[in-house]
C-alpha positions in Angstrom: 232.5 120.1 108.2 232.4 119.9 104.4 228.6 119.6 104.4 228.3 122.7 106.5 230.6 124.6 104.1 228.6 123.3 101.2 225.3 124.3 102.7 226.5 127.7 103.6 227.8 128.2 100.0 224.5 127.1 98.5 222.7 129.6 100.6 225.2 132.4 99.9 225.0 132.1 96.1 221.4 133.3 96.0 222.3 136.3 98.1 225.1 137.2 95.6 222.7 136.8 92.7 220.7 139.7 94.1 223.6 142.2 94.1 223.7 144.9 91.5 226.9 145.6 89.5 227.4 148.8 91.5 227.1 147.0 94.8 229.5 144.3 93.8 232.1 146.9 92.6 231.8 148.9 95.9 232.4 145.7 97.9 235.4 144.7 95.8 237.0 148.1 96.4 236.4 147.7 100.1 238.1 144.2 100.0 241.1 145.7 98.2 241.5 148.3 100.9 241.2 145.7 103.6 244.0 143.6 102.1 246.3 146.6 102.1 245.3 147.5 105.7 246.0 143.9 106.8 249.4 143.8 105.0 251.5 143.3 108.1 249.4 140.5 109.5 249.3 138.7 106.1 253.1 139.1 105.8 253.6 137.7 109.3 251.5 134.7 108.5 253.3 134.2 105.1 256.6 134.2 106.9 255.5 131.2 108.9 254.7 129.3 105.6 258.1 130.4 104.2 259.9 129.1 107.2 258.2 125.7 106.9 259.0 125.7 103.2 262.7 126.3 103.8 262.8 123.6 106.5 261.3 121.1 104.0 263.8 122.0 101.3 261.2 123.5 99.0 262.7 124.5 95.6 263.5 128.1 94.7 260.7 128.2 92.2 258.1 127.0 94.7 259.3 129.3 97.4 259.0 132.2 94.9 255.3 131.2 94.3 254.7 131.0 98.0 256.4 134.2 98.9 254.4 137.4 99.6 255.8 140.9 99.8 254.3 144.3 100.4 254.4 144.8 96.6 252.7 141.5 95.9 249.9 142.2 98.4 249.4 145.6 96.8 249.4 143.9 93.4 246.6 141.6 94.7 244.6 144.6 95.8 245.2 146.3 92.5 244.0 143.2 90.7 240.8 143.3 92.7 240.4 147.0 91.7 240.9 146.2 88.1 238.2 143.5 88.3 235.9 146.1 89.8 236.5 148.4 86.8 235.7 145.7 84.2 232.2 145.3 82.7 230.0 142.9 84.5 229.2 140.0 82.2 226.2 138.8 84.2 223.0 139.5 82.5 224.6 140.1 79.1 222.2 139.2 76.2 224.2 136.8 74.1 221.5 136.0 71.5 217.9 136.7 70.8 215.6 135.4 68.2 211.9 135.0 67.5 210.3 131.7 66.5 207.5 131.5 63.8 204.9 131.2 66.5 205.9 134.6 68.0 207.8 133.1 70.9 211.0 135.1 71.7 214.0 133.1 72.9 216.9 135.0 74.7 220.2 133.5 75.7 221.5 135.3 78.8 224.8 135.1 80.7 224.4 134.0 84.4 226.7 132.9 87.3 227.8 129.3 87.6 226.9 129.2 91.2 229.5 127.6 93.5 233.1 127.2 92.3 235.6 125.0 94.0 239.3 125.6 93.6 242.1 123.2 94.7 245.5 124.8 94.6 249.0 124.5 95.9 251.5 127.1 97.4 250.0 130.1 95.6 248.4 132.5 98.2 247.7 135.1 95.5 245.1 132.6 94.1 243.0 133.2 97.2 242.4 136.9 96.4 242.2 136.5 92.6 239.7 133.7 92.8 237.5 135.6 95.2 237.5 138.8 93.1 236.6 137.1 89.8 234.0 134.8 91.4 232.4 137.6 93.4 232.1 139.9 90.4 230.3 137.2 88.4 227.9 136.4 91.3 229.6 133.1 92.2 230.5 131.7 95.6 234.0 130.2 95.9 235.2 127.4 98.2 239.0 127.1 98.4 241.1 124.1 99.2 244.7 125.3 99.5 247.7 123.2 100.2 249.3 122.9 103.6 252.4 124.8 102.4 250.4 128.0 102.2 247.9 127.4 105.0 248.8 130.4 107.2 248.9 132.8 104.2 245.6 131.6 102.8 243.9 131.8 106.2 245.1 135.4 106.7 243.9 136.5 103.2 240.6 134.8 103.6 239.9 136.3 107.0 240.8 139.7 105.7 238.3 139.3 102.8 235.6 137.9 105.1 236.1 140.8 107.5 235.6 143.3 104.7 232.5 141.5 103.5 230.9 141.6 106.9 231.6 145.3 107.2 229.8 145.8 103.9 226.8 143.8 105.1 227.5 140.8 102.8 227.5 137.1 103.8 231.1 136.2 104.6 230.5 132.7 103.2 230.9 134.2 99.7 234.4 132.9 100.2 235.3 129.9 102.4 238.6 128.1 102.9 238.9 124.5 103.9 241.6 124.6 106.5 241.9 120.8 106.9 244.8 119.7 104.7 244.3 116.0 105.1 244.2 114.1 101.7 241.0 112.4 102.6 239.3 115.8 103.0 240.5 116.7 99.5 239.1 113.5 98.1 235.7 114.1 99.7 235.7 117.7 98.5 236.1 116.4 94.9 232.8 114.6 95.3 230.5 117.4 96.6 228.3 117.3 93.6 225.3 118.5 95.6 227.0 121.8 96.4 229.7 122.5 93.8 229.0 123.4 90.1 232.5 123.3 88.9 236.0 122.4 90.2 239.2 124.1 89.1 242.7 122.7 90.0 245.7 125.0 90.1 249.2 123.5 90.6 251.6 121.0 89.4 251.0 118.0 87.1 250.4 115.7 90.0 247.7 117.8 91.5 245.9 118.4 88.2 246.0 114.7 87.3 244.7 113.7 90.7 241.7 116.1 90.4 240.9 115.2 86.8 241.0 111.5 87.6 239.1 111.5 90.9 236.6 114.3 90.8 232.9 113.6 90.2 232.3 117.3 89.7 232.9 118.9 86.3 236.5 120.0 86.1 238.1 122.9 84.2 241.7 121.7 83.7 244.4 124.2 84.2 247.6 122.8 82.7 251.3 122.9 83.6 253.5 125.0 81.5 256.2 123.4 79.4 256.5 126.6 77.3 258.7 127.0 74.2 260.3 129.7 72.2 261.6 129.1 68.7 264.2 131.4 67.3 263.9 131.4 63.5 266.7 132.1 61.0 265.0 135.4 60.2 264.9 136.6 63.8 266.3 139.8 65.1 268.9 138.1 67.3 269.2 140.9 69.9 265.4 140.8 70.3 265.4 137.0 70.5 268.0 137.0 73.3 266.0 139.6 75.2 262.8 137.6 74.9 264.5 134.3 76.0 266.1 136.0 79.0 262.8 137.5 80.1 260.7 134.4 79.5 263.2 132.2 81.3 264.5 134.3 84.2 262.0 137.1 85.0 260.2 134.7 87.3 261.0 131.0 87.3 258.3 129.6 89.4 255.4 130.4 87.1 253.6 128.3 84.5 254.3 130.8 81.7 258.1 130.8 82.0 260.0 129.4 79.1 261.3 125.9 79.7 262.5 124.9 76.3 264.3 126.8 73.4 264.5 125.8 69.8 267.1 127.4 67.5 267.2 127.4 63.7 270.4 125.7 62.5 271.5 128.6 60.4 271.8 131.0 63.3 272.9 128.7 66.1 276.6 129.7 65.8 275.9 133.4 66.3 272.8 133.2 68.5 273.7 130.8 71.2 277.0 132.5 72.3 275.0 135.8 72.3 272.3 134.3 74.4 274.7 132.9 77.0 276.4 136.3 77.3 273.0 137.9 78.0 271.8 135.2 80.4 275.0 135.5 82.5 274.2 139.2 83.1 271.0 138.1 84.9 271.4 134.7 86.3 273.4 131.5 85.8 271.1 129.2 83.8 271.9 125.5 83.3 271.6 124.5 79.7 270.6 121.0 78.7 271.0 120.6 75.0 271.5 118.3 72.0 274.9 117.5 70.5 275.1 120.7 68.5 274.2 122.8 71.5 276.8 121.1 73.7 279.5 121.7 71.0 278.8 125.5 71.1 278.2 125.8 74.9 281.0 123.9 76.8 279.2 124.0 80.1 276.0 122.6 78.7 274.7 119.2 79.8 273.4 116.6 77.4 269.7 116.7 77.2 267.6 113.5 77.8 264.2 112.7 76.3 262.7 113.6 79.7 264.2 117.1 79.6 262.1 118.0 76.5 259.0 117.2 78.5 260.0 118.9 81.7 258.5 121.9 83.4 261.6 122.8 85.4 260.4 125.9 87.4 264.1 126.5 87.9 267.1 128.1 86.3 267.3 125.3 83.7 266.6 125.5 80.0 266.4 122.7 77.4 267.8 123.7 74.0 267.6 122.0 70.7 268.7 122.9 67.2 266.1 122.4 64.4 266.3 122.6 60.6 263.2 124.7 59.9 259.9 125.9 61.3 258.1 122.7 60.5 260.5 120.7 62.7 260.0 123.3 65.4 256.2 123.0 65.2 256.4 119.2 65.2 258.7 119.2 68.3 256.5 121.6 70.2 253.3 119.8 69.5 254.9 116.5 70.6 256.5 117.7 73.9 254.5 120.8 75.1 251.6 121.0 77.5 249.4 123.2 75.3 250.0 126.3 77.4 252.1 129.0 75.7 254.6 128.8 72.9 256.2 131.5 70.7 258.3 132.2 67.7 260.8 135.0 67.1 261.1 136.0 63.5 260.8 138.9 61.1 259.3 136.6 58.4 255.5 137.0 58.4 254.9 133.9 56.4 257.0 131.8 58.8 255.3 133.4 61.8 251.8 132.6 60.4 252.8 129.0 59.7 253.9 128.7 63.4 250.9 130.4 64.8 248.5 128.3 62.9 250.4 125.1 63.3 251.1 125.1 67.1 248.2 123.7 69.1 248.5 125.8 72.3 246.1 128.0 74.2 248.4 131.0 73.6 250.7 131.4 70.6 253.2 134.3 70.5 255.0 136.2 67.7 257.9 138.3 69.0 256.5 138.4 72.5 257.7 136.8 75.8 255.5 133.9 77.0 255.4 135.7 80.4 252.3 137.6 79.2 250.0 134.6 79.5 248.4 136.1 82.5 244.9 137.4 83.3 246.2 140.8 84.5 248.3 141.3 81.4 245.4 140.3 79.1 243.3 143.0 80.7 241.1 140.5 82.7 242.1 142.2 86.1 243.1 138.8 87.4 242.6 135.1 86.5 241.1 132.0 88.0 243.7 129.9 86.1 245.0 129.2 82.7 243.0 126.5 80.9 244.8 124.1 78.5 241.7 122.2 77.7 239.4 123.1 74.8 235.9 122.8 76.2 234.2 126.0 77.7 237.4 127.9 78.4 241.0 128.1 77.0 243.9 130.2 78.1 243.7 132.8 80.9 240.2 132.6 82.4 238.6 135.8 83.4 235.1 136.9 84.2 233.2 135.5 81.2 234.8 132.1 81.7 233.2 132.0 85.2 229.7 132.3 83.8 227.3 130.0 82.0 224.1 130.9 80.3 220.4 130.1 80.4 217.5 130.6 78.0 214.7 133.0 78.8 211.6 132.4 76.7 208.9 135.1 76.4 205.5 134.6 74.8 201.9 135.7 74.6 200.2 132.4 75.5 201.7 130.0 72.9 200.9 126.3 73.4 202.3 123.3 71.6 
């Protein structure tokens, strides 16, 4: 089965390479319309996954990731339309130079070929991955988790139906429906067919792929994201940013999981924050001794808490003496995803932005903006926390590579 999928993908990628930008955009718009037209069927299939998730006792954060609504389906379609509007990076001339012998060397952006994605209960990834891969002339093979099987199948079938209507090979997107672990292990070794593999999910999934794949991997990391509230912060703004970053959507990798507060403003800021949090949702605080003294309902934080990506209404909180301690704490405990500072002091902010080693560093902005759509990429294939090839939200350019085209007039060596 995997060999058949791989062979079909290898054949399809050369078909996609022949499409013009105008043709790709037209097809993407048709796919977006198709998803909206298939809304009821997709929601029906998603409800089957939700029922299974509730029966298994899936956490609120994971259920939130799994859940589709009419609004989320239309948002997927809008993401595809945004991708269609973006400039096509394929064919872009990155560099051109002439050698002393008259030979001209050009560096040109080209598709990667076949991209594999292994992901968990995130059905929106199915549509986002297709749109970005298709716009860049890549074929995508998806291996979703069993928790979202019905949703992923429905979305994939909708996309394939639209592709066939537009006269394009439906194998531009393929979903591996077999959820057996052995199949996943074999998928990670399909070097003859896959050019790159991207895992999206929790720490366990990502670690498993990185450690077992024989295919080059772009690592998308978990999000133990921090906000540091400095002594020179606007406290009202700081409270608003923390509330948004923590509670706006808990089941996402760019939600704030840990809060650092300067010792000089802890007495005024923490009570204010709790008052604002209570207006939105009850959030469990796990803090150090100073935090627990100010927030009676807080629980004592353990060392593990400072490493934790909760994906829940839980927030670890620590009081620090200055920005240096905040930077040191973040660089020790974070996952290199998204971390921010709230301050009106530019010197302090620049110290933080330069000192924190994360893919995305924020100054007076919620960490919730680490997102391909919010960055203007239309959608994202994932958020890379590694440093080779891609870092941060990965859009169209991150799904391309380059080749050299050499032009001459008969030069020999």
